[in-house]
MILUM-184638 format. One record per residue (C-alpha): residue in one letter; residue number from 1; x, y, z. Coordinates in steps of 0.1 Angstrom, whole numbers. Last residue first. Example, Ala and Ser with C-alpha at 12.3 -4.5 7.8 and 13.67 -1.06 7.14 Angstrom:
<S, 2, <137, -11, 71>>
<A, 1, <123, -45, 78>>
This chain:
<L, 672, <-63, -263, 650>>
<N, 671, <-76, -298, 655>>
<V, 670, <-84, -318, 624>>
<G, 669, <-97, -350, 627>>
<L, 668, <-104, -353, 592>>
<M, 667, <-141, -357, 594>>
<M, 666, <-141, -327, 619>>
<L, 665, <-124, -305, 592>>
<A, 664, <-145, -315, 566>>
<I, 663, <-178, -310, 582>>
<N, 662, <-167, -275, 591>>
<L, 661, <-151, -268, 557>>
<T, 660, <-186, -278, 541>>
<Y, 659, <-202, -255, 563>>
<G, 658, <-183, -226, 554>>
<V, 657, <-183, -233, 519>>
<G, 656, <-222, -234, 520>>
<F, 655, <-225, -203, 540>>
<S, 654, <-203, -183, 518>>
<F, 653, <-222, -199, 484>>
<F, 652, <-256, -188, 501>>
<L, 651, <-247, -153, 506>>
<V, 650, <-225, -148, 473>>
<F, 649, <-255, -157, 453>>
<L, 648, <-279, -139, 470>>
<S, 647, <-256, -108, 467>>
<L, 646, <-248, -116, 429>>
<G, 645, <-285, -116, 422>>
<I, 644, <-292, -85, 439>>
<G, 643, <-262, -64, 420>>
<T, 642, <-271, -81, 386>>
<K, 641, <-306, -68, 388>>
<L, 640, <-299, -36, 400>>
<G, 639, <-274, -31, 373>>
<R, 638, <-235, -38, 365>>
<E, 637, <-217, -5, 374>>
<K, 636, <-241, 12, 397>>
<V, 635, <-256, -18, 411>>
<T, 634, <-219, -28, 418>>
<M, 633, <-211, 4, 436>>
<L, 632, <-241, 0, 456>>
<F, 631, <-231, -34, 468>>
<Q, 630, <-193, -23, 471>>
<A, 629, <-204, 6, 495>>
<V, 628, <-228, -17, 510>>
<C, 627, <-204, -44, 520>>
<P, 626, <-201, -75, 500>>
<L, 625, <-220, -104, 513>>
<F, 624, <-197, -131, 526>>
<L, 623, <-170, -150, 511>>
<T, 622, <-144, -136, 535>>
<L, 621, <-170, -138, 563>>
<T, 620, <-174, -177, 556>>
<V, 619, <-134, -182, 553>>
<C, 618, <-128, -162, 586>>
<A, 617, <-155, -182, 603>>
<V, 616, <-145, -216, 597>>
<V, 615, <-107, -204, 602>>
<L, 614, <-116, -193, 636>>
<Q, 613, <-140, -220, 646>>
<N, 612, <-113, -246, 640>>
<G, 611, <-87, -228, 660>>
<T, 610, <-112, -223, 689>>
<L, 609, <-134, -191, 696>>
<L, 608, <-145, -177, 726>>
<G, 607, <-112, -167, 741>>
<A, 606, <-123, -130, 748>>
<Q, 605, <-94, -117, 725>>
<K, 604, <-110, -140, 699>>
<M, 603, <-146, -127, 702>>
<D, 602, <-132, -90, 698>>
<F, 601, <-111, -100, 667>>
<F, 600, <-144, -120, 655>>
<G, 599, <-162, -84, 657>>
<A, 598, <-133, -68, 640>>
<A, 597, <-140, -93, 611>>
<G, 596, <-178, -79, 610>>
<Y, 595, <-167, -46, 607>>
<D, 594, <-141, -55, 581>>
<R, 593, <-172, -70, 563>>
<R, 592, <-189, -38, 564>>
<F, 591, <-228, -34, 568>>
<F, 590, <-235, -67, 564>>
<G, 589, <-204, -77, 578>>
<F, 588, <-220, -63, 614>>
<L, 587, <-248, -90, 608>>
<F, 586, <-220, -113, 605>>
<S, 585, <-202, -103, 638>>
<V, 584, <-233, -106, 655>>
<A, 583, <-244, -139, 643>>
<S, 582, <-210, -151, 657>>
<K, 581, <-225, -147, 693>>
<E, 580, <-245, -182, 685>>
<P, 579, <-209, -197, 686>>
<L, 578, <-197, -216, 656>>
<G, 577, <-200, -250, 644>>
<L, 576, <-212, -239, 609>>
<L, 575, <-245, -253, 612>>
<R, 574, <-248, -232, 644>>
<I, 573, <-245, -202, 626>>
<P, 572, <-272, -215, 598>>
<H, 571, <-296, -220, 631>>
<E, 570, <-285, -185, 649>>
<L, 569, <-287, -161, 615>>
<G, 568, <-326, -157, 621>>
<R, 567, <-325, -151, 661>>
<I, 566, <-297, -124, 652>>
<L, 565, <-319, -106, 627>>
<V, 564, <-349, -109, 653>>
<D, 563, <-327, -94, 682>>
<I, 562, <-315, -67, 657>>
<L, 561, <-349, -57, 650>>
<G, 560, <-357, -50, 685>>
<T, 559, <-367, -15, 679>>
<I, 558, <-340, 2, 705>>
<Q, 557, <-316, -25, 695>>
<G, 556, <-318, -20, 657>>
<V, 555, <-318, 20, 663>>
<W, 554, <-283, 13, 679>>
<I, 553, <-272, -11, 653>>
<F, 552, <-282, 18, 627>>
<V, 551, <-263, 43, 647>>
<S, 550, <-233, 18, 646>>
<A, 549, <-234, 13, 610>>
<L, 548, <-237, 51, 605>>
<I, 547, <-206, 56, 622>>
<F, 546, <-188, 29, 606>>
<M, 545, <-201, 43, 571>>
<P, 544, <-186, 78, 580>>
<F, 543, <-153, 66, 580>>
<I, 542, <-157, 48, 546>>
<E, 541, <-157, 77, 521>>
<K, 540, <-143, 108, 536>>
<F, 539, <-119, 90, 561>>
<Y, 538, <-110, 64, 534>>
<W, 537, <-104, 88, 508>>
<H, 536, <-80, 109, 530>>
<V, 535, <-62, 78, 535>>
<R, 534, <-58, 75, 498>>
<A, 533, <-47, 108, 493>>
<C, 532, <-23, 106, 518>>
<T, 531, <-8, 70, 505>>
<K, 530, <-6, 91, 471>>
<T, 529, <13, 121, 484>>
<V, 528, <36, 97, 505>>
<V, 527, <45, 77, 475>>
<N, 526, <51, 104, 452>>
<S, 525, <73, 122, 476>>
<I, 524, <91, 94, 483>>
<R, 523, <98, 86, 447>>
<P, 522, <99, 51, 435>>
<L, 521, <129, 38, 419>>
<R, 520, <119, 32, 384>>
<L, 519, <109, 2, 360>>
<P, 518, <98, 16, 326>>
<P, 517, <62, 16, 318>>
<I, 516, <46, -10, 301>>
<E, 515, <14, -2, 279>>
<M, 514, <-12, -27, 282>>
<Y, 513, <-28, -53, 257>>
<F, 512, <-46, -85, 264>>
<S, 511, <-75, -103, 249>>
<P, 510, <-101, -118, 265>>
<K, 509, <-131, -145, 251>>
<E, 508, <-160, -125, 237>>
<G, 507, <-191, -133, 254>>
<P, 506, <-215, -154, 272>>
<V, 505, <-206, -164, 309>>
<F, 504, <-210, -204, 311>>
<R, 503, <-174, -217, 308>>
<S, 502, <-157, -185, 322>>
<A, 501, <-178, -184, 349>>
<F, 500, <-169, -220, 359>>
<W, 499, <-132, -210, 356>>
<G, 498, <-137, -181, 380>>
<V, 497, <-157, -199, 404>>
<A, 496, <-131, -227, 408>>
<L, 495, <-102, -204, 405>>
<F, 494, <-113, -177, 432>>
<V, 493, <-129, -207, 454>>
<T, 492, <-96, -227, 453>>
<T, 491, <-76, -195, 461>>
<M, 490, <-101, -187, 492>>
<V, 489, <-99, -221, 503>>
<G, 488, <-60, -227, 501>>
<L, 487, <-55, -192, 518>>
<W, 486, <-80, -202, 548>>
<I, 485, <-62, -237, 551>>
<W, 484, <-28, -217, 552>>
<L, 483, <-35, -194, 577>>
<A, 482, <-52, -221, 602>>
<A, 481, <-18, -239, 597>>
<A, 480, <2, -206, 609>>
<K, 479, <-20, -203, 641>>
<G, 478, <3, -177, 660>>
<E, 477, <-12, -147, 646>>
<F, 476, <-42, -162, 626>>
<L, 475, <-67, -133, 642>>
<A, 474, <-41, -105, 632>>
<M, 473, <-38, -115, 595>>
<I, 472, <-77, -117, 594>>
<I, 471, <-77, -82, 608>>
<G, 470, <-53, -75, 578>>
<L, 469, <-72, -92, 555>>
<Q, 468, <-106, -70, 563>>
<A, 467, <-90, -37, 562>>
<S, 466, <-71, -47, 532>>
<C, 465, <-101, -57, 512>>
<P, 464, <-107, -95, 508>>
<I, 463, <-109, -107, 474>>
<A, 462, <-133, -141, 470>>
<L, 461, <-165, -132, 465>>
<A, 460, <-174, -97, 455>>
<L, 459, <-141, -93, 437>>
<L, 458, <-146, -126, 419>>
<V, 457, <-183, -117, 407>>
<T, 456, <-172, -81, 396>>
<A, 455, <-141, -99, 376>>
<I, 454, <-165, -120, 358>>
<F, 453, <-192, -95, 349>>
<R, 452, <-162, -70, 336>>
<E, 451, <-145, -98, 317>>
<R, 450, <-181, -106, 299>>
<I, 449, <-188, -68, 294>>
<T, 448, <-158, -67, 274>>
<P, 447, <-127, -42, 274>>
<L, 446, <-117, -43, 312>>
<T, 445, <-114, -4, 324>>
<R, 444, <-151, -5, 338>>
<T, 443, <-137, -31, 364>>
<V, 442, <-121, -1, 379>>
<M, 441, <-152, 6, 399>>
<T, 440, <-153, -28, 415>>
<A, 439, <-117, -20, 425>>
<M, 438, <-129, 13, 445>>
<T, 437, <-156, -7, 461>>
<D, 436, <-132, -37, 467>>
<C, 435, <-107, -13, 488>>
<G, 434, <-71, -22, 490>>
<L, 433, <-71, -59, 484>>
<G, 432, <-95, -50, 454>>
<L, 431, <-69, -28, 439>>
<V, 430, <-48, -59, 432>>
<M, 429, <-77, -76, 416>>
<P, 428, <-88, -42, 396>>
<I, 427, <-53, -39, 382>>
<A, 426, <-48, -79, 377>>
<A, 425, <-76, -77, 355>>
<R, 424, <-52, -65, 327>>
<G, 423, <-35, -101, 326>>
<S, 422, <-67, -112, 311>>
<L, 421, <-101, -127, 324>>
<G, 420, <-123, -157, 315>>
<I, 419, <-108, -180, 342>>
<A, 418, <-84, -200, 324>>
<K, 417, <-72, -166, 307>>
<F, 416, <-62, -155, 343>>
<L, 415, <-36, -179, 344>>
<R, 414, <-20, -169, 313>>
<D, 413, <-19, -133, 319>>
<I, 412, <-4, -139, 353>>
<L, 411, <27, -126, 346>>
<L, 410, <20, -101, 322>>
<S, 409, <-4, -85, 351>>
<L, 408, <23, -86, 373>>
<R, 407, <46, -68, 348>>
<P, 406, <17, -41, 348>>
<L, 405, <20, -37, 385>>
<Y, 404, <58, -38, 388>>
<G, 403, <63, -3, 375>>
<T, 402, <83, 12, 406>>
<D, 401, <54, 37, 414>>
<E, 400, <25, 15, 417>>
<L, 399, <46, -11, 439>>
<I, 398, <54, 17, 462>>
<S, 397, <18, 28, 463>>
<F, 396, <4, -2, 472>>
<A, 395, <30, -6, 503>>
<L, 394, <17, 26, 514>>
<F, 393, <-19, 19, 509>>
<F, 392, <-16, -15, 527>>
<T, 391, <-2, 6, 557>>
<T, 390, <-25, 31, 557>>
<V, 389, <-54, 4, 552>>
<I, 388, <-42, -16, 585>>
<P, 387, <-34, 14, 606>>
<L, 386, <-72, 27, 598>>
<I, 385, <-89, -3, 603>>
<L, 384, <-84, -13, 640>>
<A, 383, <-77, 18, 659>>
<V, 382, <-96, 43, 637>>
<A, 381, <-124, 29, 622>>
<Y, 380, <-130, 0, 648>>
<R, 379, <-127, 24, 679>>
<L, 378, <-148, 52, 664>>
<G, 377, <-176, 27, 655>>
<L, 376, <-170, 8, 690>>
<T, 375, <-166, 29, 717>>
<I, 374, <-177, 61, 702>>
<V, 373, <-209, 50, 680>>
<G, 372, <-218, 27, 710>>
<Y, 371, <-220, -11, 702>>
<E, 370, <-210, -26, 734>>
<G, 369, <-213, 5, 754>>
<V, 368, <-208, 44, 745>>
<F, 367, <-222, 67, 724>>
<L, 366, <-258, 56, 712>>
<E, 365, <-258, 35, 745>>
<Q, 364, <-258, 65, 766>>
<V, 363, <-291, 78, 746>>
<S, 362, <-308, 46, 757>>
<K, 361, <-294, 50, 793>>
<W, 360, <-309, 84, 799>>
<P, 359, <-290, 104, 824>>
<L, 358, <-265, 121, 799>>
<S, 357, <-238, 141, 811>>
<D, 356, <-220, 117, 838>>
<V, 355, <-228, 87, 817>>
<I, 354, <-212, 104, 788>>
<V, 353, <-181, 118, 802>>
<K, 352, <-176, 83, 820>>
<T, 351, <-178, 65, 789>>
<I, 350, <-155, 89, 774>>
<W, 349, <-128, 82, 798>>
<P, 348, <-129, 46, 801>>
<N, 347, <-130, 43, 760>>
<V, 346, <-102, 67, 754>>
<N, 345, <-76, 57, 781>>
<Q, 344, <-71, 20, 785>>
<E, 343, <-91, 3, 758>>
<F, 342, <-85, 33, 733>>
<I, 341, <-49, 43, 733>>
<T, 340, <-30, 13, 748>>
<G, 339, <-50, -14, 736>>
<E, 338, <-68, -7, 700>>
<L, 337, <-40, 20, 692>>
<F, 336, <-8, 1, 701>>
<D, 335, <-21, -32, 696>>
<V, 334, <-33, -24, 662>>
<L, 333, <0, -3, 652>>
<F, 332, <21, -36, 662>>
<G, 331, <-3, -62, 649>>
<A, 330, <-25, -52, 619>>
<G, 329, <0, -25, 606>>
<F, 328, <33, -44, 617>>
<D, 327, <24, -79, 614>>
<G, 326, <-3, -81, 589>>
<V, 325, <3, -52, 565>>
<F, 324, <44, -52, 569>>
<K, 323, <48, -89, 576>>
<Y, 322, <18, -105, 554>>
<I, 321, <12, -78, 529>>
<G, 320, <48, -65, 514>>
<F, 319, <69, -93, 532>>
<Y, 318, <52, -125, 521>>
<M, 317, <34, -108, 491>>
<I, 316, <65, -94, 479>>
<V, 315, <84, -126, 483>>
<L, 314, <55, -147, 470>>
<L, 313, <56, -123, 439>>
<I, 312, <96, -127, 432>>
<P, 311, <89, -164, 436>>
<I, 310, <64, -161, 407>>
<G, 309, <85, -137, 388>>
<T, 308, <115, -161, 384>>
<L, 307, <103, -192, 368>>
<P, 306, <72, -179, 355>>
<S, 305, <91, -149, 336>>
<I, 304, <75, -116, 339>>
<L, 303, <96, -105, 365>>
<I, 302, <130, -116, 349>>
<R, 301, <122, -104, 319>>
<S, 300, <116, -70, 334>>
<L, 299, <149, -70, 349>>
<G, 298, <166, -78, 318>>
<D, 297, <147, -51, 298>>
<G, 296, <157, -24, 324>>
<R, 295, <191, -36, 322>>
<V, 294, <193, -38, 282>>
<T, 293, <176, -2, 281>>
<K, 292, <203, 11, 305>>
<S, 291, <232, 0, 282>>
<T, 290, <224, 27, 256>>
<E, 289, <232, 27, 218>>
<A, 288, <218, 63, 204>>
<F, 287, <186, 69, 189>>
<S, 286, <168, 93, 163>>
<V, 285, <133, 105, 157>>
<T, 284, <118, 127, 134>>
<D, 283, <118, 110, 100>>
<R, 282, <114, 75, 113>>
<A, 281, <87, 87, 138>>
<I, 280, <72, 102, 108>>
<R, 279, <70, 71, 86>>
<S, 278, <59, 50, 115>>
<A, 277, <32, 72, 121>>
<I, 276, <17, 71, 85>>
<K, 275, <20, 30, 88>>
<Q, 274, <1, 32, 120>>
<R, 273, <-25, 52, 105>>
<Q, 272, <-30, 30, 76>>
<L, 271, <-30, 1, 100>>
<A, 270, <-55, 17, 124>>
<F, 269, <-79, 24, 97>>
<E, 268, <-79, -11, 80>>
<Y, 267, <-85, -23, 117>>
<S, 266, <-115, -5, 119>>
<V, 265, <-128, -17, 88>>
<P, 264, <-125, -52, 98>>
<H, 263, <-101, -71, 75>>
<P, 262, <-99, -81, 38>>
<L, 261, <-119, -50, 26>>
<M, 260, <-147, -48, 1>>
<S, 259, <-175, -61, 19>>
<C, 258, <-169, -39, 52>>
<L, 257, <-170, -7, 29>>
<R, 256, <-202, -19, 13>>
<E, 255, <-216, -27, 48>>
<A, 254, <-201, 7, 59>>
<L, 253, <-219, 28, 30>>
<T, 252, <-251, 8, 41>>
<H, 251, <-250, 21, 74>>
<I, 250, <-241, 54, 66>>
<E, 249, <-273, 57, 41>>
<G, 248, <-295, 41, 69>>
<A, 247, <-283, 65, 94>>
<V, 246, <-288, 96, 76>>
<K, 245, <-318, 111, 93>>
<E, 244, <-306, 140, 107>>
<K, 243, <-297, 157, 144>>
<A, 242, <-304, 128, 170>>
<S, 241, <-292, 102, 140>>
<V, 240, <-257, 119, 142>>
<L, 239, <-253, 116, 180>>
<A, 238, <-265, 81, 180>>
<S, 237, <-243, 70, 151>>
<A, 236, <-214, 87, 170>>
<E, 235, <-221, 68, 200>>
<P, 234, <-226, 35, 184>>
<D, 233, <-195, 36, 165>>
<Q, 232, <-201, 17, 131>>
<Q, 231, <-163, 20, 118>>
<L, 230, <-178, 38, 90>>
<L, 229, <-195, 61, 115>>
<L, 228, <-163, 66, 135>>
<A, 227, <-143, 77, 101>>
<A, 226, <-175, 101, 91>>
<L, 225, <-172, 116, 125>>
<S, 224, <-136, 127, 118>>
<R, 223, <-146, 136, 84>>
<K, 222, <-174, 157, 96>>
<T, 221, <-151, 177, 118>>
<I, 220, <-154, 176, 157>>
<A, 219, <-181, 193, 177>>
<Y, 218, <-206, 190, 152>>
<N, 217, <-225, 208, 129>>
<G, 216, <-254, 190, 106>>
<H, 215, <-250, 180, 70>>
<I, 214, <-237, 146, 67>>
<I, 213, <-243, 128, 35>>
<S, 212, <-210, 146, 19>>
<E, 211, <-187, 132, 46>>
<A, 210, <-199, 97, 42>>
<E, 209, <-187, 99, 3>>
<E, 208, <-155, 116, 10>>
<L, 207, <-150, 89, 37>>
<F, 206, <-160, 60, 12>>
<K, 205, <-135, 73, -14>>
<E, 204, <-106, 76, 13>>
<L, 203, <-111, 43, 27>>
<P, 202, <-111, 28, -7>>
<G, 201, <-74, 29, -15>>
<E, 200, <-54, 53, 4>>
<Y, 199, <-60, 78, 33>>
<R, 198, <-54, 112, 37>>
<L, 197, <-53, 126, 74>>
<S, 196, <-76, 157, 77>>
<H, 195, <-60, 191, 95>>
<G, 194, <-80, 221, 102>>
<T, 193, <-59, 251, 110>>
<K, 192, <-82, 277, 132>>
<D, 191, <-65, 277, 163>>
<G, 190, <-91, 294, 182>>
<F, 189, <-71, 288, 218>>
<S, 188, <-32, 279, 208>>
<G, 187, <-16, 311, 220>>
<S, 186, <-23, 307, 259>>
<I, 185, <-13, 270, 259>>
<V, 184, <19, 278, 241>>
<E, 183, <28, 300, 273>>
<K, 182, <15, 274, 295>>
<L, 181, <37, 247, 280>>
<T, 180, <65, 266, 282>>
<E, 179, <57, 270, 322>>
<I, 178, <54, 234, 324>>
<G, 177, <89, 224, 302>>
<R, 176, <105, 204, 335>>
<G, 175, <79, 203, 363>>
<T, 174, <99, 174, 378>>
<T, 173, <70, 148, 375>>
<S, 172, <59, 166, 345>>
<A, 171, <90, 161, 323>>
<T, 170, <81, 179, 290>>
<S, 169, <89, 183, 255>>
<I, 168, <64, 206, 235>>
<V, 167, <49, 203, 200>>
<P, 166, <28, 232, 187>>
<I, 165, <6, 219, 156>>
<K, 164, <21, 228, 124>>
<G, 163, <1, 199, 105>>
<L, 162, <14, 170, 119>>
<L, 161, <45, 168, 96>>
<A, 160, <51, 203, 105>>
<S, 159, <54, 197, 141>>
<L, 158, <74, 167, 139>>
<R, 157, <99, 185, 119>>
<P, 156, <102, 215, 142>>
<I, 155, <106, 190, 170>>
<D, 154, <134, 169, 156>>
<F, 153, <135, 145, 185>>
<R, 152, <163, 123, 204>>
<I, 151, <164, 93, 220>>
<G, 150, <194, 84, 240>>
<L, 149, <179, 61, 267>>
<Q, 148, <186, 91, 293>>
<E, 147, <169, 114, 265>>
<A, 146, <136, 93, 266>>
<E, 145, <136, 92, 305>>
<D, 144, <140, 131, 309>>
<I, 143, <115, 134, 281>>
<I, 142, <87, 118, 301>>
<N, 141, <62, 137, 281>>
<L, 140, <63, 147, 246>>
<V, 139, <32, 170, 245>>
<L, 138, <14, 176, 215>>
<I, 137, <-10, 205, 214>>
<V, 136, <-41, 202, 196>>
<P, 135, <-69, 229, 184>>
<L, 134, <-98, 207, 174>>
<G, 133, <-104, 198, 142>>
<T, 132, <-111, 160, 145>>
<E, 131, <-83, 148, 126>>
<V, 130, <-59, 162, 151>>
<L, 129, <-70, 136, 177>>
<Q, 128, <-70, 108, 152>>
<L, 127, <-34, 116, 141>>
<T, 126, <-22, 118, 178>>
<L, 125, <-39, 84, 187>>
<P, 124, <-18, 70, 157>>
<L, 123, <12, 89, 171>>
<M, 122, <13, 68, 202>>
<R, 121, <32, 35, 190>>
<E, 120, <57, 59, 172>>
<L, 119, <60, 80, 204>>
<S, 118, <69, 53, 226>>
<K, 117, <100, 70, 246>>
<A, 116, <84, 104, 245>>
<D, 115, <52, 90, 263>>
<V, 114, <21, 111, 249>>
<V, 113, <3, 136, 262>>
<N, 112, <-27, 152, 239>>
<I, 111, <-35, 186, 251>>
<L, 110, <-67, 193, 234>>
<L, 109, <-80, 229, 232>>
<D, 108, <-115, 248, 232>>
<P, 107, <-133, 215, 245>>
<R, 106, <-166, 210, 225>>
<E, 105, <-183, 189, 253>>
<N, 104, <-202, 165, 230>>
<L, 103, <-178, 142, 206>>
<L, 102, <-146, 148, 226>>
<I, 101, <-162, 143, 258>>
<S, 100, <-180, 113, 249>>
<S, 99, <-146, 98, 233>>
<T, 98, <-131, 103, 265>>
<V, 97, <-158, 83, 285>>
<R, 96, <-158, 60, 257>>
<E, 95, <-120, 51, 264>>
<E, 94, <-130, 47, 300>>
<E, 93, <-157, 20, 292>>
<T, 92, <-132, 1, 270>>
<I, 91, <-135, -2, 231>>
<P, 90, <-135, 34, 222>>
<L, 89, <-128, 46, 182>>
<F, 88, <-107, 77, 195>>
<S, 87, <-77, 50, 200>>
<Y, 86, <-57, 38, 229>>
<I, 85, <-75, 58, 257>>
<G, 84, <-68, 68, 290>>
<P, 83, <-95, 87, 310>>
<T, 82, <-99, 125, 308>>
<D, 81, <-83, 152, 330>>
<I, 80, <-106, 180, 323>>
<I, 79, <-89, 216, 329>>
<D, 78, <-116, 249, 331>>
<C, 77, <-96, 278, 322>>
<T, 76, <-89, 311, 343>>
<E, 75, <-73, 340, 323>>
<G, 74, <-39, 354, 337>>
<A, 73, <-16, 341, 309>>
<I, 72, <-30, 306, 321>>
<S, 71, <-45, 303, 355>>
<A, 70, <-55, 267, 359>>
<K, 69, <-88, 254, 372>>
<G, 68, <-97, 216, 379>>
<K, 67, <-118, 186, 367>>
<F, 66, <-112, 151, 370>>
<V, 65, <-131, 126, 347>>
<E, 64, <-134, 90, 359>>
<V, 63, <-113, 60, 352>>
<T, 62, <-79, 73, 360>>
<T, 61, <-58, 47, 371>>
<G, 60, <-61, 24, 342>>
<P, 59, <-25, 17, 331>>
<Y, 58, <3, 16, 357>>
<N, 57, <27, 41, 374>>
<S, 56, <-2, 55, 394>>
<V, 55, <-11, 91, 397>>
<T, 54, <-39, 100, 423>>
<V, 53, <-53, 133, 413>>
<Y, 52, <-40, 164, 430>>
<T, 51, <-54, 198, 423>>
<G, 50, <-27, 224, 418>>
<T, 49, <-42, 230, 384>>
<L, 48, <-13, 228, 357>>
<R, 47, <10, 208, 376>>
<E, 46, <-19, 185, 391>>
<F, 45, <-34, 179, 354>>
<L, 44, <5, 173, 343>>
<V, 43, <8, 146, 369>>
<S, 42, <-28, 131, 357>>
<K, 41, <-18, 128, 323>>
<G, 40, <17, 113, 327>>
<V, 39, <17, 86, 300>>
<N, 38, <3, 59, 319>>
<P, 37, <-29, 53, 301>>
<S, 36, <-29, 68, 265>>
<G, 35, <-35, 105, 257>>
<A, 34, <-59, 132, 266>>
<I, 33, <-59, 161, 284>>
<A, 32, <-92, 186, 278>>
<I, 31, <-88, 224, 282>>
<T, 30, <-121, 246, 284>>
<R, 29, <-122, 283, 279>>
<G, 28, <-145, 305, 296>>
<Y, 27, <-182, 311, 290>>
<K, 26, <-186, 339, 264>>
<A, 25, <-152, 341, 250>>
<A, 24, <-151, 305, 250>>
<A, 23, <-182, 304, 225>>
<A, 22, <-169, 326, 205>>
<Q, 21, <-139, 308, 199>>
<R, 20, <-156, 272, 193>>
<R, 19, <-177, 290, 167>>
<S, 18, <-147, 302, 152>>
<C, 17, <-129, 270, 154>>
<C, 16, <-160, 252, 133>>
<N, 15, <-156, 279, 110>>
<S, 14, <-120, 272, 103>>
<V, 13, <-126, 233, 100>>
<Q, 12, <-117, 215, 68>>
<D, 11, <-94, 231, 47>>
<R, 10, <-58, 216, 58>>
<N, 9, <-56, 183, 39>>
<F, 8, <-27, 163, 59>>
<F, 7, <-4, 133, 52>>
<D, 6, <11, 146, 18>>
<M, 5, <42, 121, 24>>
<S, 4, <17, 98, 1>>
<L, 3, <9, 62, 12>>
<K, 2, <15, 33, -11>>
<M, 1, <1, 1, 2>>
């Protein structure tokens, strides 16, 4: 296929830009930051706005749109940090969000951020963004690492080949190039130069025909919109159908084009864009010999090879999760806060104050006592859960910043394929160890509905959050055999349920693609900032739920509802071989699974659980109903019917596994 170096046609969208400029003058400027995952968009957003967004050294962090304000040349502008995309034609939910912003919100300027080390691979997206007719600035980010690898750029030539758009090199983590970028932004609003990619063969002919059919005014050029329509993008089709009745003609064109091509239309577009991108890169990028790439590649191969990667993963899990989160967080820190601070000082003092101040016993019990807001809710949230989630977030932030998580995805991709997922699902699964609610939201980054559903099921069933996991580690302190049984059951459930789901849930089989960032030493400032941001999120989103749960329990006690529910749970609890008082912990687990685990922690401290009962309780509670926050997120992401059905399945499955485990331990004569 012959491609002309005359890549662009410049006569498309000056009137469109003029309308945007007039609107911006009235309502203020809007700047959208767009690019592939893991290129530094969120760091650049923070540099421009001063508003922190969690910055992760792996793809898929920005799954929601974040907005902030920036002062550019004395003018206040709205900045939108869009989810990462690989193509303007969306596949995943995060790509669809970004596509919707460009199609519907008419930003006055696009900042296309790319990883300078991977320019050739990222230029096809740049070509698509330029083709929209929106003013575009290309930012070659992470330029410091590119230079260390001996990569050099002919920036004037690159700008010319892309239609004379501004091209700026930055290192957003250090602030290099940010002031220059701001200067360029101030002069780029209302850029009237529209550029259209010239294709070869039938693509160009059918594009021109589709353009001639479209008559309405849209945020992007008719040519860019026509390309989406020929690829049968549903959102573009809905957008055009709402304004004009051309859907039938466009669909006929798309079917005719599809019948003429050896591959899907989207593949043919991508192939031509990649060939043009490769020619641009060869003309503008030069390389020098360097040994750093070899060392980095060698270490990456060690991390993703099953022979070496699995032992490294086990070491990370042992020291990062078991020792640091389990022993230090759930052991030392919890003992100090829960024992020394609350049990010895806070609880006795606040109990005396409340009893002396409030003569009504029922009101006293709202604040202090067995289920009081302060003596139970605040104690659980601050003394038991906070040190555990903080140590987990700290360990997780270090792994993020090093670039290890994408390599973990590659390592377990083959295993995950057996359960209907790809290695990309490692991201929400690992995030689930921090917070299952957050992880359920991140499942939208998976490309197919089937993968999102399977991942949601496994998160609801078999992935304990850091708070629950930390308490479980504390429960198993000194009982290594019980810990291994719990771990074996949870691993078996995870793999078995995933395997059955992969066989019976309809849909496409998973495919795997992911940007692999370089391995880096973690930046202390980055790790601390991310950890603090997540702890702040914990206090904002999760802490109030502990207080609310205590209030609900208090209301339930007054009305007698708690007693009714506990009596209803006592029979299945007895089938598990657990004390009847365990019903209270399972009831707490309905509000928060870690809340329920904390109830078992108190029972263990009181000597009310044998080793066998402890492992049965931990297995059942880990598999138990998702917490209220996770349930609501599941409903939001998968729908009410799926949320309720999944919860019912998990409820009966958890008690079934607990009952089976209890019988197996008795039959085998195990006495932990």
